[in-house]
C-alpha positions in Angstrom: 0.0 0.0 0.0 1.1 3.5 -0.7 2.8 5.1 2.3 2.6 8.7 1.2 -0.2 10.9 2.4 0.5 13.9 0.1 1.9 14.3 -3.4 2.8 17.3 -5.4 1.3 16.3 -8.8 0.2 13.5 -11.1 1.7 13.6 -14.5 -0.5 12.4 -17.3 0.9 9.6 -19.5 2.7 7.9 -16.7 2.0 4.5 -18.0 5.5 4.2 -19.4 7.6 1.6 -17.5 10.4 2.9 -15.3 14.0 2.3 -16.5 16.4 0.7 -14.1 20.0 1.8 -13.8 22.6 0.0 -11.8 23.5 2.0 -8.8 27.1 3.1 -8.3 29.0 3.2 -5.1 27.8 2.6 -1.6 27.3 -0.5 0.4 26.1 -3.5 -1.8 23.7 -5.8 0.2 24.0 -9.5 -0.3 20.3 -10.2 -0.9 17.2 -8.4 -2.1 15.7 -8.6 1.4 18.7 -7.1 2.9 18.4 -4.3 0.4 14.8 -3.9 1.2 15.6 -3.6 5.0 18.3 -1.0 4.4 15.9 0.9 2.1 13.3 1.0 4.9 15.9 2.3 7.4 17.0 5.0 5.1 13.4 6.0 4.3 12.7 6.3 8.1 15.8 8.6 8.4 14.5 10.8 5.5 17.4 9.7 3.3 15.3 9.4 0.2 18.0 8.9 -2.4 19.7 6.3 -0.4 16.4 4.5 0.1 15.7 4.6 -3.6 19.1 3.1 -4.3 18.6 0.1 -2.0 15.0 -0.5 -3.3 16.4 -0.5 -6.9 19.0 -2.9 -5.9 16.3 -5.2 -4.5 14.6 -5.0 -7.9 17.9 -5.8 -9.7 18.4 -8.9 -7.5 14.7 -10.1 -7.4 13.1 -8.4 -10.4 10.4 -11.1 -10.9 8.8 -10.2 -7.5 6.2 -7.6 -7.8 6.5 -6.7 -4.2 9.9 -5.1 -4.9 8.3 -2.6 -7.3 5.6 -1.9 -4.7 8.2 -1.1 -2.1 9.9 1.4 -4.5 6.6 2.9 -5.5 5.7 3.3 -1.8 9.1 5.1 -1.2 8.4 7.5 -4.1 4.9 8.1 -2.8 6.3 8.8 0.7 8.9 11.2 -0.8 6.1 13.2 -2.6 7.0 11.9 -6.1 3.7 10.5 -7.3 4.5 10.2 -11.1 7.3 7.8 -10.3 5.2 6.0 -7.7 2.6 5.5 -10.3 5.0 4.0 -12.7 6.4 1.5 -10.2 2.8 0.5 -9.0 1.8 0.0 -12.7 4.9 -2.2 -13.2 4.0 -4.3 -10.1 0.4 -4.6 -11.5 1.8 -5.8 -14.8 4.0 -8.5 -13.1 1.2 -9.8 -10.9 -2.2 -8.7 -12.3 -4.3 -10.4 -9.6 -2.5 -8.9 -6.7 -4.8 -6.4 -5.0 -2.0 -4.2 -3.5 -1.0 -2.4 -6.7 -4.6 -1.6 -7.4 -5.1 -0.1 -3.9 -2.0 1.9 -4.1 -2.9 3.3 -7.5 -6.4 4.0 -6.3 -5.0 6.0 -3.3 -3.0 8.3 -5.6 -5.8 8.8 -8.1 -8.2 9.6 -5.2 -6.0 12.3 -3.8 -5.8 14.1 -7.1 -9.4 14.1 -8.0 -9.3 11.3 -10.5 -12.3 9.6 -8.9 -13.3 7.4 -11.7 -9.9 5.8 -11.9 -9.7 5.5 -8.1 -13.1 3.8 -8.0 -12.0 1.4 -10.6 -8.8 0.5 -8.9 -10.3 0.1 -5.4 -13.1 -2.1 -6.9 -10.5 -4.3 -8.5 -8.5 -4.5 -5.3 -11.6 -5.8 -3.4 -12.3 -8.2 -6.3 -8.8 -9.6 -6.1 -9.1 -10.3 -2.3 -8.5 -7.0 -0.4 -12.0 -7.2 0.9 -11.4 -5.7 4.4 -12.7 -2.8 6.4 -9.9 -0.3 5.4 -10.3 -0.9 1.6 -14.0 -0.9 1.8 -13.8 2.5 3.7 -11.5 3.9 1.1 -13.8 2.7 -1.7 -16.8 4.2 0.2 -15.0 7.5 0.7 -14.2 8.0 -3.0 -17.7 6.9 -4.0 -19.1 9.6 -1.8 -16.7 12.2 -3.3 -18.0 11.3 -6.7 -21.6 11.6 -5.4 -22.4 7.9 -6.0 -24.1 7.9 -2.6 -26.0 4.6 -2.8 -22.8 2.7 -3.5 -20.9 4.7 -0.9 -23.5 3.7 1.7 -23.1 0.0 0.7 -19.4 0.2 0.9 -19.5 2.1 4.2 -21.8 -0.5 5.7 -19.4 -3.2 4.4 -16.5 -1.6 6.2 -18.6 -1.5 9.5 -19.6 -5.2 9.0 -16.0 -6.1 8.6 -14.9 -4.2 11.8 -18.0 -3.6 13.9 -15.9 -2.5 16.9 -14.2 0.3 14.9 -15.9 3.5 16.0 -14.4 5.6 13.2 -16.0 3.6 10.4 -19.3 4.0 12.3 -18.8 7.7 12.7 -18.1 8.2 9.0 -21.1 6.2 8.0 -23.3 8.2 10.5 -22.0 11.4 8.9 -22.9 10.3 5.5 -26.3 9.1 6.5 -27.0 12.4 8.2 -26.1 14.2 4.9 -28.4 12.0 3.0 -31.3 12.7 5.4 -31.5 9.3 7.2 -31.2 10.8 10.6 -32.6 7.7 12.5 -30.0 5.3 11.2 -27.3 8.1 11.5 -28.2 8.4 15.2 -27.9 4.7 15.8 -24.5 4.6 14.2 -23.3 7.7 16.0 -24.5 6.4 19.4 -22.5 3.2 18.8 -19.5 5.3 17.7 -19.6 7.2 21.0 -19.8 3.9 23.0 -16.8 2.5 21.2 -14.8 5.7 21.5 -15.9 7.2 24.9 -12.8 9.4 25.1 -13.5 11.2 21.8 -15.1 14.6 22.7 -16.0 15.3 19.1 -18.0 12.1 18.6 -20.1 13.1 21.7 -20.4 16.7 20.2 -21.6 15.3 16.9 -24.1 13.0 18.5 -25.5 16.0 20.5 -26.1 17.8 17.1 -27.9 14.9 15.8 -30.1 14.8 19.0 -31.0 18.4 18.5 -31.9 17.7 14.9 -34.1 14.8 16.1 -35.6 17.0 18.9 -34.1 14.8 21.6 -33.0 17.9 23.7 -32.3 16.2 27.1 -30.1 13.6 25.5 -28.3 16.5 23.5 -27.5 18.2 26.8 -26.1 14.9 28.1 -23.9 14.5 24.9 -22.5 18.1 25.2 -21.8 17.6 28.9 -19.8 14.4 28.0 -17.9 16.4 25.4 -17.2 19.1 27.9 -16.1 16.6 30.5 -13.2 15.8 28.1 -12.7 19.4 26.8 -14.0 21.6 29.6 -13.1 25.0 28.0 -14.2 24.3 24.4 -16.3 27.4 23.6 -18.0 25.7 20.7 -19.3 22.9 23.0 -20.5 25.4 25.6 -22.3 27.5 23.0 -24.2 24.5 21.7 -25.0 23.5 25.3 -26.4 26.9 25.8 -28.4 26.4 22.6 -29.8 23.2 23.9 -30.9 24.8 27.2 -32.4 27.7 25.2 -34.5 25.2 23.2 -35.5 23.5 26.6 -36.6 26.9 27.9 -34.0 26.9 30.6 -32.7 30.4 30.2 -30.6 30.5 33.4 -28.7 27.4 32.5 -28.4 28.7 29.0 -26.9 32.0 30.2 -24.3 30.2 32.3 -23.2 28.1 29.3 -23.0 31.1 27.0 -21.1 33.1 29.6 -18.6 30.3 30.1 -18.2 30.1 26.3 -17.1 33.8 26.1 -16.4 35.5 22.9 -15.8 33.1 20.0 -12.9 33.7 17.7 -13.3 33.6 13.9 -12.5 29.9 13.7 -15.0 29.0 16.4 -17.7 31.3 14.8 -17.3 29.5 11.5 -17.5 26.1 13.3 -20.5 27.3 15.2 -22.3 28.3 12.0 -21.5 24.9 10.6 -22.7 23.1 13.8 -26.0 25.0 14.0 -26.6 24.1 10.3 -26.0 20.4 11.0 -28.4 20.6 14.0 -31.1 22.4 11.9 -30.7 25.7 13.9 -29.6 27.9 11.1 -33.0 29.4 10.1 -33.9 31.4 13.2 -35.0 28.6 15.4 -33.2 30.0 18.4 -34.7 33.1 20.0 -31.4 34.9 20.0 -28.4 34.1 17.8 -25.8 36.9 18.2 -22.8 36.4 15.9 -20.3 35.5 18.7 -23.1 33.7 20.9 -21.7 35.3 24.0 -25.1 36.1 25.6 
């Protein structure tokens, strides 16, 4: 799988195979596996050229093994050289066309650069060839959602949850998508489970609270915000939404205390507040008072 999380560009026409050149100088490992280990060590130290040299030596000694090309592709991806990473992933795919790893690695790069159709095709092929696990299904769901194929995204998201039902993140992501698509009831179910699986994640409790407001379950929303605040006591955004919940419950004294504790929100928190109120369905004058900074 591609190690890199960010790349500078994707060059069109990168289907051409990479050319190998024999490395000059430096230590010569005895085996391809030793070369791979030395490449890994160099990469961890940020010595990219040295890492490339060792991975290329591994290819020279074990060129029929598609894994060697994947390793060099991963190194180029990690070093923010996506065009070269693509070339080596494509070479690995050519050597072993039924190995899911090259398809997944290619899908990752295509996804990050907006080539969603290509990413979808590669993730789908990776799943077909055996990489049918929660992580790959999640990546597949993510790019399907980005390309607005929501029905398929839900199917893949549910598959990820079914593969790893105790993973709170996959449930949180699925709940977020369900909420966007208007299925608030199922979204609440998934979000509640996510908070139970990740009780120390304040943001999960906060988002569950927003869903509770949207579904007019105000006492539970208060409980959610209080749990979030138990983890992040000074978070102005959480305090403001707690004040909103108390306002909707017609408990003005408790609301005033929460708003006072929140204080004046900075520009970032004001933007987050606007987004949170929109998610909770509070963006059309449903609150009696909504001053810009919510410091009542």
